[in-house]
N, C-alpha and C positions, 0 to 999 in steps of 0.2 A: 725240602724247601716248601713244597706244596702245603704241608701241614702248617708251617709257620705262616704262610700267606693266607690260608683259610682262616686261621685264628685272627689275624690282623683285620682282614676284610670283614669278618663277622663282627668283630669288636667295633669297627668303624661304622658299618652300615646297619647291622641288626639292632644296634643300640639306639638308633634314631626312632624316637617314639611316634613321630608324625609321618613317617614314610616306611613302606615295606618294599623290599627288594627281592628279585628272583636271582638266586646265585647258581641255578641249575646249569646255565650255559656259560659260566665263566671260563675264559681262556687262561687257565692257570699256567700253562707253558709260556704263553705270551707275556703274562704278568711277571713270571719268573725271569724271562729273558730281559724284560725292561728293568727289573730291579738289579739284575747282574750288570746291565749296561750302566746303571747308576753307580756301580762299584761295590755292590754288596753280594754276599753269598750266604748259605745256610749257617755258616759259622760266625757271621757278623752279629753284633749286638742287636737284639730284637727291636729296641727303640729306634735304632738307625734304619732298620728295614722298614719299620712303620712310617718313619718320616719320608722315606723314599716312596712308599705306596701313596701316602697323602699327597706328596708333590706330583706324582704321576696322575693321580685322580684329579688334582687341581689343574694340571697343565693340559693333559689330553682327554680327561674325562673318564669316569668309570665305565661309561657305555662302550668305550673303545676296547675294553677287556671283556665284554659280554655281560656286564651287570645291568639288569633291567629294573627300572623303577616300576612297580606294579600298582601301587596305590599310595596316595597321599591323604593325610587327614588334616583338615583345617584346624588351627588352634582356636578359632572363634567359638 
């Protein structure tokens, strides 16, 4: 499950051209528990797991899972 979560988080956050994130201290176990509490596991459809991660990041924030925003670039 950790591999799936890493792939999803990297896709969601690393793909942001204007912000950089530190994923070195991510609480992967905590994120995994939260996704499981949402009703998904490693055998679930990856798109459903991704939706759960997005919902969690929107509701409690990615910072809650140890993701740090380290630098933002202004679009101007």
